[in-house]
C-alpha positions as CSV (number, residue, x, y, z in Angstrom):
1,M,23.1,25.0,-10.5
2,D,24.0,21.7,-8.9
3,T,27.5,20.5,-9.7
4,V,27.9,17.2,-11.5
5,A,31.4,15.8,-12.3
6,Q,32.2,14.8,-15.9
7,G,31.3,11.1,-16.5
8,W,28.8,11.2,-13.6
9,T,25.0,11.4,-13.5
10,N,23.0,13.6,-11.2
11,V,20.8,11.5,-8.9
12,R,19.8,14.2,-6.3
13,P,16.2,13.9,-5.1
14,E,15.9,17.7,-5.1
15,E,18.2,20.8,-5.8
16,D,21.0,21.3,-3.3
17,G,19.3,24.5,-2.1
18,Q,16.7,22.2,-0.4
19,R,19.0,19.6,0.9
20,F,18.6,20.7,4.5
21,T,14.8,20.3,4.3
22,E,14.5,24.0,3.9
23,R,11.3,25.1,2.0
24,S,11.6,26.2,-1.6
25,A,10.0,29.5,-2.7
26,E,7.5,27.6,-4.9
27,R,6.4,25.3,-2.1
28,R,6.0,28.3,0.2
29,Q,3.8,30.0,-2.4
30,L,1.7,26.9,-2.9
31,F,1.2,26.6,0.9
32,L,0.2,30.3,1.0
33,K,-2.3,29.6,-1.7
34,L,-3.7,26.8,0.4
35,Q,-3.9,29.1,3.4
36,S,-5.8,31.6,1.4
37,L,-8.4,29.0,0.4
38,H,-8.6,27.6,4.0
39,P,-7.9,30.1,6.8
40,Q,-6.8,27.4,9.1
41,P,-4.9,24.8,7.1
42,I,-4.2,22.4,10.0
43,F,-3.0,18.8,9.4
44,P,-2.2,15.8,11.5
45,S,1.6,15.9,12.0
46,I,2.1,12.8,9.9
47,T,0.2,14.3,6.9
48,W,1.9,17.6,7.4
49,A,5.3,15.9,7.3
50,F,4.6,14.1,4.0
51,L,3.5,17.4,2.5
52,Q,6.7,19.1,3.4
53,I,8.7,16.8,1.1
54,A,6.1,15.5,-1.4
55,D,6.8,16.0,-5.1
56,I,6.2,19.7,-5.9
57,E,4.1,18.8,-8.9
58,V,1.8,16.8,-6.7
59,I,1.4,19.7,-4.3
60,R,0.7,22.0,-7.3
61,E,-2.0,19.7,-8.6
62,A,-3.5,19.2,-5.1
63,V,-3.8,23.0,-4.5
64,Q,-5.4,23.5,-7.9
65,S,-7.9,20.7,-7.6
66,H,-10.7,19.6,-5.4
67,W,-8.4,17.6,-3.1
68,S,-7.6,20.4,-0.6
69,R,-11.3,21.3,-0.3
70,Q,-12.3,17.7,0.3
71,L,-9.5,17.2,2.8
72,F,-10.7,20.1,4.9
73,A,-14.5,19.7,4.4
74,D,-14.7,15.9,4.7
75,R,-13.4,14.8,8.1
76,E,-13.5,11.2,7.3
77,Y,-11.4,11.7,4.1
78,G,-8.8,13.5,6.2
79,L,-8.7,10.8,8.8
80,V,-8.3,8.0,6.2
81,T,-5.5,10.0,4.6
82,E,-3.8,10.2,8.0
83,K,-4.3,6.4,8.6
84,K,-2.7,5.5,5.3
85,A,0.3,7.7,6.0
86,L,0.6,6.2,9.5
87,D,0.6,2.7,8.2
88,T,3.2,3.5,5.6
89,I,5.5,4.8,8.3
90,L,4.7,1.9,10.5
91,L,5.8,-0.6,7.8
92,W,8.9,1.5,7.1
93,S,10.0,1.4,10.7
94,Q,9.0,-2.3,11.0
95,K,6.2,-1.7,13.5
96,Q,2.9,-3.4,13.6
97,P,-0.1,-2.0,11.7
98,R,-2.7,0.1,13.5
99,K,-5.4,-1.8,15.2
100,D,-8.4,0.4,14.8
101,P,-12.0,-0.9,15.1
102,T,-13.3,2.1,13.1
103,A,-11.2,1.4,10.1
104,T,-13.8,-0.7,8.3
105,S,-16.3,2.0,8.0
106,A,-13.7,4.6,7.1
107,T,-12.3,2.5,4.3
108,S,-15.2,0.8,2.7
109,T,-14.3,2.0,-0.8
110,H,-11.1,0.1,-0.9
111,S,-10.4,-2.3,-3.8
112,Q,-9.3,-5.7,-2.5
113,S,-7.0,-6.3,-5.4
114,K,-3.6,-7.7,-4.3
115,T,-1.6,-6.4,-7.2
116,V,-0.3,-2.9,-7.7
117,S,-1.9,-1.4,-10.8
118,N,0.1,0.9,-13.1
119,Q,-1.1,4.5,-12.8
120,P,-1.1,7.1,-15.6
121,P,2.2,9.0,-15.3
122,S,0.5,12.4,-15.5
123,K,-1.5,12.1,-12.3
124,S,-0.7,11.6,-8.6
125,R,-2.6,9.1,-6.5
126,L,-3.1,12.0,-4.0
127,L,-6.0,13.0,-6.2
128,N,-7.6,9.6,-6.2
129,A,-9.8,8.9,-3.2
130,N,-9.8,5.1,-3.9
131,V,-6.1,5.0,-2.8
132,L,-7.0,6.3,0.7
133,A,-8.8,3.2,1.8
134,G,-7.3,0.2,3.5
135,S,-8.7,-2.8,5.3
136,K,-8.1,-3.4,9.0
137,R,-5.0,-5.3,10.0
138,T,-4.9,-6.6,13.6
139,R,-1.9,-7.2,15.7
140,S,-0.1,-10.6,15.9
141,G,1.4,-12.1,19.0
142,H,4.0,-14.0,17.0
143,I,7.6,-13.3,17.2
144,L,10.0,-12.2,14.4
145,G,10.6,-15.0,11.9
146,G,7.0,-16.4,11.6
147,L,5.1,-16.9,8.3
148,E,4.8,-13.2,7.9
149,Y,8.5,-13.2,7.0
150,S,8.6,-16.1,4.7
151,V,10.6,-14.2,2.0
152,G,14.0,-15.8,2.3
153,R,17.2,-14.1,3.4
154,H,20.2,-14.8,1.3
155,D,23.7,-15.1,2.8
156,G,25.2,-14.5,-0.6
157,V,23.6,-11.1,-0.9
158,R,24.7,-10.1,2.6
159,S,28.2,-11.4,1.9
160,N,28.5,-9.5,-1.4
161,C,27.3,-6.3,0.4
162,K,30.1,-6.6,3.0
163,K,32.7,-7.5,0.4
164,R,31.7,-4.6,-1.8
165,D,32.1,-2.2,1.1
166,G,35.5,-3.6,2.2
167,Y,34.0,-5.0,5.4
168,L,33.8,-1.4,6.7
169,C,30.8,0.8,7.6
170,A,30.0,2.8,4.4
171,V,29.5,6.0,6.6
172,S,32.1,5.9,9.3
173,R,34.5,3.3,7.8
174,M,34.6,1.5,11.2
175,A,34.7,-2.3,11.4
176,E,32.2,-4.8,12.9
177,I,29.4,-4.2,10.5
178,D,25.9,-5.2,9.7
179,A,24.7,-5.7,6.1
180,A,21.6,-3.5,6.4
181,H,18.5,-3.4,4.2
182,I,17.6,0.0,2.8
183,Y,14.0,-0.9,2.1
184,P,13.0,-3.1,5.1
185,W,13.0,-6.8,4.7
186,C,9.5,-7.1,6.2
187,G,8.2,-5.1,3.4
188,L,9.2,-7.6,0.7
189,G,5.9,-9.5,1.2
190,G,5.2,-13.0,2.4
191,Q,2.0,-13.2,4.3
192,N,1.7,-9.4,4.5
193,E,1.2,-8.7,0.8
194,E,-1.9,-6.6,1.2
195,R,-0.2,-4.2,3.6
196,V,2.8,-4.0,1.2
197,V,0.5,-3.1,-1.7
198,R,-1.0,-0.4,0.4
199,F,2.4,1.0,1.3
200,W,3.3,1.5,-2.3
201,D,-0.2,2.9,-3.1
202,T,0.1,5.4,-0.4
203,L,3.5,6.7,-1.7
204,K,1.6,7.5,-5.0
205,M,-0.4,10.0,-3.0
206,F,2.7,12.1,-2.5
207,W,5.0,11.3,-5.5
208,K,4.3,10.6,-9.1
209,A,3.2,7.1,-9.9
210,E,6.0,6.5,-12.4
211,L,8.6,7.5,-9.8
212,V,7.2,5.2,-7.2
213,E,7.0,2.4,-9.7
214,S,10.7,3.0,-10.5
215,W,11.6,2.5,-6.8
216,R,9.3,-0.5,-6.5
217,S,10.6,-2.2,-9.7
218,K,14.1,-2.6,-8.1
219,L,12.6,-5.0,-5.5
220,F,9.5,-6.7,-7.0
221,V,10.9,-8.4,-10.1
222,D,9.1,-11.7,-10.2
223,A,6.1,-11.6,-12.6
224,N,4.7,-14.7,-11.1
225,N,4.7,-13.2,-7.6
226,P,4.3,-9.4,-8.3
227,N,3.9,-8.5,-4.6
228,R,6.8,-10.5,-3.2
229,G,10.2,-8.8,-3.3
230,T,13.6,-10.2,-4.0
231,E,16.8,-9.8,-1.9
232,T,19.3,-7.8,-3.8
233,V,22.7,-6.3,-3.1
234,E,21.4,-3.0,-4.4
235,N,19.0,-2.9,-1.4
236,M,21.8,-3.2,1.1
237,I,24.5,-1.1,2.7
238,S,27.1,-1.9,5.4
239,L,26.7,0.0,8.6
240,S,28.3,-0.2,12.0
241,A,26.0,-1.6,14.8
242,L,25.8,1.9,16.2
243,L,24.9,3.7,13.0
244,H,22.5,0.8,12.2
245,R,20.6,1.7,15.4
246,Y,20.9,5.4,14.8
247,H,19.2,5.0,11.4
248,S,16.5,2.8,13.0
249,A,15.8,5.6,15.3
250,A,15.6,8.1,12.4
251,R,18.6,10.1,13.6
252,F,20.2,10.3,10.2
253,A,19.5,9.9,6.5
254,L,21.6,9.5,3.4
255,R,21.0,11.6,0.3
256,P,22.2,10.4,-3.1
257,I,24.2,12.9,-5.0
258,Q,25.8,11.5,-8.2
259,L,26.6,8.2,-9.8
260,S,29.5,7.5,-12.1
261,D,28.4,6.4,-15.6
262,D,30.2,3.1,-15.2
263,K,28.3,2.5,-12.0
264,T,31.5,1.9,-9.9
265,K,31.2,5.0,-7.7
266,L,28.3,6.6,-5.8
267,E,28.5,9.9,-3.9
268,L,26.3,10.2,-0.9
269,E,25.5,13.0,1.6
270,F,25.1,12.5,5.3
271,H,22.4,14.4,7.3
272,W,21.7,14.3,11.0
273,L,18.0,14.4,11.8
274,V,16.4,15.9,14.9
275,V,13.2,14.1,15.9
276,E,10.7,16.9,16.6
277,G,8.7,16.7,19.8
278,R,5.3,16.2,18.4
279,K,2.7,13.9,19.8
280,R,0.4,11.6,17.8
281,Q,-2.6,13.9,18.4
282,D,-0.8,17.1,17.5
283,E,-2.0,19.1,14.5
284,V,0.4,21.4,12.6
285,N,-0.2,24.5,10.5
286,I,0.9,23.9,6.9
287,M,3.0,27.1,7.1
288,D,5.1,25.8,10.0
289,E,8.5,24.8,8.7
290,P,10.4,21.7,9.7
291,L,13.8,22.0,11.5
292,S,16.7,22.4,9.2
293,S,19.6,19.9,9.3
294,A,22.1,22.5,8.3
295,G,25.3,22.5,10.3
296,R,24.3,19.8,12.7
297,L,27.1,17.8,14.4
298,S,24.7,15.4,16.0
299,A,21.0,14.5,16.3
300,G,21.1,15.6,20.0
301,R,20.2,13.7,23.1
302,G,23.3,11.4,22.8
303,Y,22.9,10.6,19.1
304,G,26.4,11.7,18.0
305,P,28.7,13.4,17.4
306,L,30.6,10.9,15.2
307,D,33.5,10.9,12.9
308,R,34.4,9.3,9.6
309,I,37.8,7.7,9.2
310,D,39.7,9.3,6.2
311,P,39.9,6.5,3.6
312,N,43.5,7.7,2.7
313,N,44.8,7.9,6.2
314,D,43.2,5.9,9.0
315,T,44.8,8.2,11.7
316,I,42.6,11.1,10.5
317,R,39.1,11.5,11.7
318,I,36.6,13.7,9.8
319,P,33.6,15.0,11.8
320,L,30.3,13.9,10.4
321,V,28.4,17.1,9.9
322,S,25.1,17.4,8.0
323,G,26.1,17.8,4.4
324,T,29.2,15.7,4.7
325,R,29.8,13.9,1.4
326,F,31.6,10.6,0.8
327,T,32.0,8.1,-2.0
328,M,31.1,4.4,-2.1
329,S,32.7,2.2,-4.7
330,T,32.6,-1.3,-6.1
331,D,35.1,-3.3,-8.2
332,D,32.2,-5.3,-9.8
333,P,29.0,-3.4,-10.6
334,V,27.4,-6.6,-11.9
335,Q,28.0,-9.0,-9.0
336,R,28.3,-6.4,-6.3
337,P,26.4,-3.3,-7.5
338,L,26.2,-0.2,-5.5
339,P,23.1,0.8,-3.5
340,D,20.2,1.7,-5.8
341,T,19.8,5.5,-5.9
342,G,16.0,5.2,-6.1
343,L,15.8,3.2,-2.9
344,L,18.2,5.6,-1.3
345,T,15.9,8.4,-2.3
346,L,12.9,6.6,-0.8
347,Q,14.9,6.2,2.4
348,W,15.9,9.9,2.3
349,H,12.2,10.9,2.2
350,L,10.8,8.5,4.8
351,Q,13.5,9.0,7.4
352,R,12.8,12.7,7.3
353,V,9.0,12.1,7.7
354,L,9.7,10.0,10.8
355,A,11.8,12.7,12.3
356,M,9.9,15.9,11.5
357,S,6.5,14.3,12.4
358,G,7.8,13.0,15.7
359,A,6.7,9.5,14.8
360,A,10.2,8.1,15.4
361,E,9.5,8.3,19.2
362,W,5.8,7.3,19.3
363,T,4.8,4.2,21.1
364,E,2.3,1.6,19.9
365,E,-0.4,3.3,21.9
366,D,0.4,6.5,20.1
367,F,0.0,4.8,16.8
368,G,-3.3,3.3,17.9
369,N,-2.2,-0.2,18.9
370,D,-3.6,-0.3,22.4
371,D,-4.7,-3.9,22.4
372,D,-2.1,-6.6,23.2
373,D,-4.5,-9.5,22.8
374,D,-3.8,-12.2,20.3
375,D,-5.4,-12.0,16.9
376,Q,-8.9,-13.2,16.5
377,D,-9.3,-12.6,12.9
378,G,-6.1,-13.2,11.0
379,Q,-2.4,-12.8,11.3
380,G,-1.0,-9.3,11.3
381,V,2.5,-8.2,10.8
382,T,5.1,-9.4,13.2
383,S,8.0,-7.1,14.0
384,C,10.9,-6.4,16.3
385,D,9.6,-3.1,17.7
386,N,12.7,-2.3,19.7
387,V,16.1,-3.6,18.8
388,E,17.3,-3.3,22.4
389,N,14.4,-5.5,23.6
390,W,15.2,-7.9,20.7
391,L,18.8,-8.1,21.6
392,Q,18.0,-8.8,25.2
393,N,16.2,-11.9,24.1
394,V,19.0,-13.2,22.0
395,E,21.5,-15.5,23.8
396,P,25.1,-15.4,22.4
397,P,26.7,-18.8,21.8
398,E,28.6,-20.2,24.8
399,N,32.2,-18.9,24.9
400,H,31.3,-16.4,22.1
401,R,34.0,-13.8,21.4
402,P,33.5,-11.2,18.7
403,S,35.9,-11.2,15.8
404,Q,38.1,-8.2,15.1
405,I,36.9,-7.8,11.5
406,S,33.4,-8.5,10.1
407,R,33.6,-11.3,7.5
408,E,31.1,-13.6,5.7
409,S,31.3,-15.9,8.7
410,D,29.8,-13.3,11.1
411,S,26.8,-14.1,13.2
412,E,23.4,-12.9,12.0
413,D,23.2,-9.2,11.4
414,S,21.0,-7.2,13.8
415,V,17.4,-6.6,12.8
416,D,16.1,-3.1,13.6
417,G,14.3,-0.4,11.8
418,S,14.3,0.6,8.2
419,F,17.9,-0.3,7.7
420,E,17.1,-3.8,8.9
């Protein structure tokens, strides 16, 4: 039984026994059932990764329905499933959508509606073939900051995030921080509304529609512009520049644990993630298990180890080990609310998909973007594919000298990855 303190609410995405991405007994049995129905239950690595953490009720429905048979018998259906999952991860990591000339024929059943319809709460979109479609989106040659990103940034939101977190990194308690988005800013809409709609529709393939809508409702609150998100403090968290980049590289994820009833305290759990060495073309047996994060002191290959400064004694350093818990707080839950637990849950899931699938290290060519020509048929999504390349193109002001403590007057926060 997961422990919950008196006066707190449990916000865990799953039971603590599965917190290190270790497979539950029920999921194992369902996968064995799938294997009995299909002697070689092989999936593209991105589809396999989503299935490892998808809602258990969705997996149960899928195994008991026609979905699994269709996925194996209909190659086109399986390919379109993979493409939808790929584009979801591409948006999450702020990369450009796949440029695939075969997408039109594979996705001809797609509805062109630009609004997200409310789905019956009892069914997963995984069982609905109409969700799997998506029209082609080609690459744009424009740089970050074009019309694609016309949803405005708000200095007040960023300022309140930093003030809430005491101008320190929420994880390490180090200074010199970025106010980082949990759900990426490029996914708030603008000129890329159709792609954003597909992102949320694809999530409904793997989680219950009402759960996905609860995540989405924290961002898309304008009834007059239902597919354009709003900047909120609840979608931001303070990170050091180093941890900001680590998160963008899918080397760690944060798992929400419990929220105080007065919404002034939030307990989180830190997990190092190891990016598994899978290539874009690799296929994985459904029975293969992802690497556990248990006991990890780093993500390997130079990502960590790191410490957290003890909030009660800044001379004490606490090693950040997978499973380390810490508490965020706010003195004003109305003006400076804590990060939304639903958005943190979404982050927890998609960061692990990036790592276990190997997609965190795939290039544009791996994803299918092998044409660097300018668009001929519309503007695609612009992005900052690599923060280091972006930073190399940013000239600091003359005689610039970094301040010792991050304050509202800081220069623009870095823009990289899902914690943008």
